[in-house]
C-alpha positions in Angstrom: 0.0 0.0 0.0 1.2 3.5 -0.7 2.3 6.1 1.8 -0.8 8.2 1.2 -3.0 5.4 2.4 -1.1 5.0 5.6 -1.2 8.8 6.2 -5.0 8.6 6.1 -4.8 6.0 8.9 -2.6 8.1 11.2 -4.7 9.6 14.0 -4.4 13.2 15.0 -1.9 13.4 17.9 -3.7 14.1 21.1 -2.7 13.9 24.8 -3.0 10.5 26.3 -6.1 11.5 28.4 -7.9 12.7 25.3 -7.1 9.5 23.4 -8.4 7.4 26.4 -11.5 9.6 26.5 -12.2 9.2 22.8 -11.8 5.5 23.0 -15.0 5.2 25.0 -17.4 6.6 22.3 -15.6 4.7 19.6 -16.0 1.4 21.5 -19.6 2.1 22.5 -20.7 3.4 19.1 -18.9 0.5 17.3 -20.5 -2.1 19.6 -24.0 -0.6 19.3 -23.8 -0.3 15.5 -22.8 -3.9 14.9 -24.9 -5.5 17.6 -28.1 -3.5 17.8 -28.3 -1.9 14.3 -26.3 -4.2 11.9 -26.7 -7.7 13.2 -30.6 -7.9 13.0 -30.5 -7.0 9.3 -27.1 -8.4 8.2 -25.7 -11.9 8.6 -22.9 -11.8 11.1 -21.8 -14.5 13.6 -23.6 -12.6 16.4 -26.8 -12.0 14.4 -29.9 -13.3 16.2 -30.4 -16.9 15.2 -34.1 -16.4 14.8 -33.4 -14.0 11.9 -32.0 -17.0 9.9 -29.4 -14.9 8.1 -26.4 -16.5 6.3 -23.0 -14.8 6.5 -23.2 -11.3 4.9 -26.9 -12.0 3.9 -29.3 -9.1 4.2 -32.7 -9.6 6.0 -35.5 -10.3 3.5 -37.5 -7.2 4.5 -34.6 -4.6 4.3 -34.5 -4.1 0.5 -38.2 -3.4 0.5 -37.7 -0.7 3.2 -34.9 0.8 1.1 -36.9 0.7 -2.1 -39.7 2.6 -0.4 -37.4 5.6 -0.2 -37.9 6.1 -3.9 -35.6 7.5 -6.6 -32.2 5.7 -6.8 -33.1 3.7 -3.7 -36.0 2.1 -5.7 -33.6 1.4 -8.7 -31.0 -0.4 -6.6 -32.7 -1.6 -3.4 -30.7 -4.8 -3.0 -27.3 -3.1 -3.5 -28.1 -0.1 -1.3 -29.6 -2.3 1.4 -26.5 -4.5 1.4 -24.2 -1.4 1.6 -26.3 0.1 4.5 -26.3 -3.2 6.4 -22.6 -3.6 5.8 -21.9 -0.1 7.1 -23.7 -0.9 10.3 -22.6 -4.5 10.8 -19.0 -4.5 9.6 -18.5 -0.8 10.0 -19.4 -1.1 13.7 -16.7 -3.8 14.2 -14.2 -1.7 12.2 -14.9 1.4 14.4 -14.8 -0.7 17.6 -11.3 -1.9 16.6 -10.2 1.3 15.0 -9.5 -0.4 11.7 -9.9 1.9 8.6 -11.8 4.2 10.9 -12.0 7.2 8.6 -13.4 5.4 5.5 -15.9 3.4 7.7 -16.9 6.6 9.5 -17.8 8.1 6.1 -19.8 5.0 5.2 -21.6 5.1 8.5 -22.3 8.8 8.2 -23.8 8.4 4.7 -26.0 5.5 6.0 -27.2 7.4 9.1 -27.9 10.5 7.0 -30.0 8.3 4.8 -31.8 6.9 7.8 -32.4 10.5 9.2 -33.8 12.1 6.0 -35.4 9.1 4.3 -36.8 7.1 7.2 -37.0 9.0 10.5 -37.6 12.6 9.4 -41.4 12.4 9.4 -41.4 10.6 12.8 -39.8 13.6 14.6 -36.5 14.4 16.2 -36.7 11.9 19.0 -36.7 9.0 16.4 -33.8 10.6 14.6 -31.7 10.9 17.7 -29.7 7.6 17.4 -28.8 8.2 13.8 -27.9 11.8 14.6 -25.6 10.7 17.3 -23.8 8.3 14.9 -23.5 11.2 12.4 -21.8 13.4 15.0 -19.5 10.5 16.1 -18.6 9.8 12.4 -17.7 13.4 11.8 -15.3 13.5 14.8 -13.8 10.2 13.7 -13.3 11.4 10.1 -11.4 14.4 11.5 -9.4 12.9 14.4 -9.0 9.3 13.2 -9.3 6.4 15.6 -6.8 7.5 18.1 -3.6 5.9 19.4 -5.4 2.9 20.8 -6.4 1.5 17.4 -5.3 -0.9 14.7 -5.0 2.2 12.4 -2.4 3.7 14.7 -0.5 0.4 14.6 -0.7 0.2 10.8 0.4 3.8 10.4 3.3 3.6 12.9 6.5 3.5 10.9 4.7 3.2 7.5 4.1 6.9 6.7 6.7 9.5 7.4 
């Protein structure tokens, strides 16, 4: 991989206390994304068995929900449902571990903005609150990176000068 890629992994240098403090929301948001948002609609080892999902399989009902958004969502519901479920399920794990955090944060942010404006907007702010929190978390992660306690920091150490 080239040097540019490893520079994108390098977190912004912060004091130790700040890195420890930022580890908490990264771990909590990553865990919540993968367990509570991704696993019910995307086949992962920790998906509820009653959902009957194969590995990386999308729940049968999710493409229909995506198609109901209209426009390009109706044109490519299977692909966009898979990408959204992947962002939540696999992106949650990646953020939890701090692996390719900036690209996954962007993917999660796009997914959550879609959830806000296409699914929850008409239900009011209270229903948008979880997705809004993930958008804010993703924005901070895209700017700061995953921090020194991440796989990204290990990958970037010594690779980019």
